[in-house]
C-alpha positions as CSV (number, residue, x, y, z in Angstrom):
1,X,129.9,5.1,162.3
2,X,126.5,3.0,162.6
3,X,123.2,3.9,160.7
4,X,120.7,5.2,163.1
5,X,117.9,3.6,160.7
6,X,117.6,0.8,158.8
7,X,116.2,1.3,155.2
8,X,113.7,-1.6,155.6
9,X,112.5,-0.6,158.6
10,X,111.9,2.8,157.4
11,X,110.1,1.1,154.3
12,X,107.9,-1.2,156.4
13,X,106.8,1.7,158.8
14,X,105.7,3.8,155.6
15,X,104.1,0.8,154.1
16,X,102.4,0.5,157.0
17,X,101.2,4.4,157.5
18,X,100.1,3.7,154.1
19,X,98.0,0.9,154.8
20,X,96.1,2.5,157.7
21,X,95.6,5.7,155.6
22,X,94.0,3.5,152.9
23,X,91.9,1.8,155.1
24,X,90.6,4.9,156.7
25,X,89.9,6.6,153.0
26,X,88.1,3.3,151.8
27,X,85.8,2.8,154.8
28,X,84.8,6.5,155.0
29,X,81.0,7.7,153.9
30,X,82.0,10.2,151.3
31,X,84.1,7.7,149.5
32,X,81.3,5.1,149.7
33,X,78.8,8.2,148.1
34,X,80.9,8.5,145.6
35,X,81.4,4.8,144.5
36,X,77.6,4.8,144.3
37,X,77.0,2.7,147.6
38,X,76.2,6.0,149.6
39,X,73.6,6.4,152.5
40,X,73.4,9.5,154.3
41,X,76.3,11.4,153.9
42,X,77.0,15.3,154.6
43,X,76.8,15.6,150.6
44,X,73.2,14.7,150.8
45,X,72.5,17.2,153.9
46,X,73.0,20.5,152.1
47,X,70.3,22.8,152.4
48,X,68.7,23.2,148.7
49,X,67.4,26.7,149.5
50,X,70.7,28.1,150.3
51,X,72.9,30.6,148.3
52,X,76.3,29.3,148.9
53,X,77.1,25.4,147.4
54,X,78.3,24.8,151.2
55,X,74.9,25.0,152.2
56,X,75.3,28.5,154.1
57,X,72.1,30.5,154.7
58,X,71.8,33.9,152.5
59,X,73.0,36.9,154.1
60,X,69.6,38.8,154.0
61,X,68.0,35.4,155.7
62,X,70.2,35.5,158.9
63,X,68.5,36.7,162.1
């Protein structure tokens, strides 16, 4: 019976996926903000007068 997958191919594909995920993570604006190099990110766009930490308006102020 022959092997369906070769161990080195599976390892190479997993390493390639890891590299793609890390590259995406390192290029994200949120990562740059957390490293002190941030500009305008969603973390800075929250409404300071909101009740919820996510920036949602208070129930009493909804129209």
